[in-house]
Z-matrix of the N, CA and C atoms (Angstrom, degrees):
N
C 1 1.483
C 2 1.515 1 107.35
N 3 1.287 2 112.50 1 132.79
C 4 1.501 3 118.65 2 178.85
C 5 1.489 4 111.71 3 -73.75
N 6 1.291 5 117.67 4 165.19
C 7 1.487 6 120.57 5 -179.91
C 8 1.525 7 108.53 6 -64.81
N 9 1.353 8 119.84 7 -38.22
C 10 1.435 9 121.45 8 176.77
C 11 1.517 10 111.59 9 -61.40
N 12 1.250 11 117.15 10 -42.06
C 13 1.515 12 122.18 11 178.17
C 14 1.551 13 107.69 12 -61.77
N 15 1.318 14 117.52 13 -43.39
C 16 1.473 15 122.74 14 179.84
C 17 1.582 16 108.35 15 -59.53
N 18 1.318 17 113.99 16 -45.00
C 19 1.536 18 118.86 17 -178.33
C 20 1.494 19 106.94 18 -64.01
N 21 1.275 20 120.09 19 -40.98
C 22 1.529 21 123.24 20 178.20
C 23 1.528 22 109.47 21 -57.64
N 24 1.334 23 113.36 22 -47.62
C 25 1.520 24 115.76 23 -179.42
C 26 1.482 25 111.08 24 -64.72
N 27 1.321 26 116.77 25 -37.86
C 28 1.431 27 122.43 26 178.72
C 29 1.467 28 109.59 27 -58.71
N 30 1.344 29 118.24 28 -49.51
C 31 1.489 30 122.68 29 178.37
C 32 1.502 31 113.01 30 -58.53
N 33 1.321 32 118.12 31 -39.52
C 34 1.509 33 121.33 32 176.99
C 35 1.497 34 107.62 33 -64.00
N 36 1.290 35 119.31 34 -49.24
C 37 1.453 36 122.30 35 -171.74
C 38 1.589 37 111.04 36 -72.18
N 39 1.300 38 113.69 37 -24.60
C 40 1.545 39 116.61 38 178.12
C 41 1.559 40 109.18 39 -95.49
N 42 1.402 41 117.48 40 3.22
C 43 1.401 42 121.88 41 -179.26
C 44 1.517 43 117.26 42 53.94
N 45 1.345 44 112.62 43 44.30
C 46 1.481 45 118.61 44 175.54
C 47 1.515 46 107.82 45 -130.29
N 48 1.345 47 117.83 46 153.65
C 49 1.406 48 119.53 47 176.01
C 50 1.541 49 110.98 48 -85.19
N 51 1.317 50 116.33 49 167.01
C 52 1.460 51 120.26 50 178.70
C 53 1.554 52 109.49 51 -62.74
N 54 1.410 53 111.65 52 -38.81
C 55 1.507 54 116.66 53 179.68
C 56 1.566 55 110.52 54 -64.11
N 57 1.291 56 117.11 55 -38.48
C 58 1.496 57 122.62 56 175.90
C 59 1.546 58 109.78 57 -61.02
N 60 1.292 59 114.03 58 -44.19
C 61 1.477 60 120.83 59 -179.96
C 62 1.527 61 109.61 60 -60.34
N 63 1.332 62 112.47 61 -47.52
C 64 1.562 63 117.63 62 178.04
C 65 1.525 64 108.42 63 -60.01
N 66 1.245 65 120.80 64 -41.10
C 67 1.479 66 122.49 65 -179.98
C 68 1.579 67 111.23 66 -62.46
N 69 1.365 68 111.89 67 -39.79
C 70 1.480 69 117.29 68 -175.33
C 71 1.557 70 109.01 69 -70.85
N 72 1.388 71 113.14 70 -26.29
C 73 1.489 72 120.08 71 176.84
C 74 1.548 73 112.38 72 -86.97
N 75 1.361 74 113.22 73 2.67
C 76 1.471 75 117.79 74 -178.13
C 77 1.484 76 111.67 75 61.39
N 78 1.322 77 116.57 76 40.14
C 79 1.495 78 119.96 77 176.95
C 80 1.604 79 103.82 78 -127.17
N 81 1.295 80 113.02 79 159.67
C 82 1.451 81 118.07 80 176.00
C 83 1.536 82 109.23 81 -74.71
N 84 1.327 83 118.61 82 146.26
C 85 1.444 84 116.52 83 174.12
C 86 1.533 85 115.67 84 -56.55
N 87 1.277 86 117.91 85 -34.33
C 88 1.464 87 124.64 86 176.89
C 89 1.514 88 111.52 87 -58.28
N 90 1.376 89 115.43 88 -52.42
C 91 1.466 90 116.09 89 -179.30
C 92 1.506 91 113.63 90 -69.06
N 93 1.359 92 115.82 91 -31.33
C 94 1.455 93 118.30 92 176.42
C 95 1.476 94 110.59 93 -66.35
N 96 1.337 95 117.15 94 -43.57
C 97 1.479 96 122.49 95 176.10
C 98 1.500 97 112.19 96 -55.24
N 99 1.368 98 118.50 97 -45.16
C 100 1.364 99 121.19 98 178.53
C 101 1.560 100 113.86 99 -61.57
N 102 1.255 101 113.29 100 -38.10
C 103 1.471 102 120.08 101 176.35
C 104 1.524 103 109.91 102 -66.28
N 105 1.307 104 119.39 103 -39.55
C 106 1.409 105 124.09 104 177.04
C 107 1.588 106 108.87 105 -63.59
N 108 1.294 107 119.34 106 -40.21
C 109 1.491 108 121.55 107 -178.69
C 110 1.489 109 109.61 108 -67.54
N 111 1.367 110 117.35 109 -36.53
C 112 1.476 111 121.72 110 178.81
C 113 1.475 112 113.46 111 -79.59
N 114 1.347 113 114.07 112 -26.78
C 115 1.471 114 119.89 113 -172.53
C 116 1.512 115 113.71 114 62.73
N 117 1.309 116 115.79 115 35.73
C 118 1.439 117 122.87 116 -175.07
C 119 1.525 118 112.21 117 -102.86
N 120 1.343 119 115.41 118 67.91
C 121 1.434 120 119.63 119 -179.07
C 122 1.553 121 110.43 120 -105.29
N 123 1.327 122 114.86 121 134.85
C 124 1.459 123 122.89 122 176.39
C 125 1.504 124 109.61 123 -81.73
N 126 1.272 125 116.79 124 167.87
C 127 1.445 126 120.64 125 175.12
C 128 1.547 127 109.98 126 -62.52
N 129 1.324 128 113.98 127 -39.87
C 130 1.487 129 119.90 128 174.22
C 131 1.517 130 112.83 129 -59.68
N 132 1.280 131 118.18 130 -41.34
C 133 1.475 132 120.90 131 173.92
C 134 1.457 133 112.41 132 -59.38
N 135 1.324 134 116.24 133 -46.85
C 136 1.493 135 119.82 134 -178.17
C 137 1.497 136 109.79 135 -65.74
N 138 1.293 137 119.82 136 -38.84
C 139 1.454 138 123.07 137 176.39
C 140 1.514 139 111.11 138 -61.53
N 141 1.304 140 117.37 139 -38.96
C 142 1.507 141 121.14 140 178.57
C 143 1.498 142 111.38 141 -69.17
N 144 1.327 143 117.05 142 -38.14
C 145 1.490 144 122.26 143 176.05
C 146 1.506 145 108.34 144 -59.58
N 147 1.327 146 115.22 145 -48.94
C 148 1.482 147 119.82 146 -178.73
C 149 1.568 148 109.61 147 -61.42
N 150 1.286 149 115.87 148 -40.88
C 151 1.489 150 118.36 149 -179.18
C 152 1.542 151 110.86 150 -64.14
N 153 1.307 152 117.23 151 -48.11
C 154 1.473 153 118.29 152 -176.19
C 155 1.550 154 114.37 153 -73.27
N 156 1.319 155 116.40 154 -18.79
C 157 1.482 156 118.09 155 177.30
C 158 1.533 157 110.34 156 -100.44
N 159 1.326 158 118.58 157 -1.72
C 160 1.423 159 120.08 158 173.30
C 161 1.579 160 114.01 159 75.68
N 162 1.319 161 115.44 160 29.79
C 163 1.474 162 120.66 161 179.95
C 164 1.530 163 108.77 162 -121.61
N 165 1.330 164 113.49 163 169.35
C 166 1.486 165 118.24 164 -178.08
C 167 1.538 166 104.77 165 -96.78
N 168 1.292 167 113.99 166 151.26
C 169 1.515 168 120.06 167 179.47
C 170 1.560 169 101.33 168 -133.09
N 171 1.379 170 111.70 169 123.55
C 172 1.471 171 118.10 170 175.89
C 173 1.496 172 108.13 171 -120.54
N 174 1.361 173 113.65 172 137.92
C 175 1.438 174 118.18 173 176.55
C 176 1.535 175 107.28 174 -126.48
N 177 1.288 176 117.93 175 121.41
C 178 1.453 177 121.05 176 176.84
C 179 1.503 178 110.35 177 -169.32
N 180 1.337 179 112.39 178 160.27
C 181 1.445 180 119.51 179 174.43
C 182 1.522 181 107.68 180 -104.01
N 183 1.336 182 116.37 181 140.14
C 184 1.441 183 118.64 182 178.17
C 185 1.547 184 106.52 183 -116.60
N 186 1.297 185 115.47 184 119.84
C 187 1.461 186 122.15 185 -178.56
C 188 1.555 187 109.35 186 -74.80
N 189 1.349 188 114.17 187 166.78
C 190 1.476 189 118.85 188 -177.66
C 191 1.548 190 113.78 189 -58.51
N 192 1.323 191 113.37 190 -28.08
C 193 1.467 192 119.01 191 -179.54
C 194 1.506 193 113.27 192 -86.21
N 195 1.417 194 116.88 193 4.00
C 196 1.433 195 120.83 194 179.20
C 197 1.511 196 115.16 195 89.56
N 198 1.315 197 117.35 196 -3.77
C 199 1.483 198 121.92 197 175.93
C 200 1.554 199 107.99 198 -74.24
N 201 1.375 200 107.54 199 136.48
C 202 1.463 201 116.65 200 179.80
C 203 1.490 202 109.65 201 -99.65
N 204 1.343 203 114.91 202 140.90
C 205 1.493 204 121.24 203 179.50
C 206 1.569 205 105.79 204 -122.22
């Protein structure tokens, strides 16, 4: 699943539209839609999305032995 697909699922589960998410991020719906098409989100963007939707965002690699990086 791409990051854009994950954000779409997040919007559905949080019962907000992508346009509303854009407004909460203080971005225009048009610029947010362009970013969704490109899938060009930074870690900072993803942290901001988590903050405005009230969810946790974790970024980590998990090695075969279970160790997290």
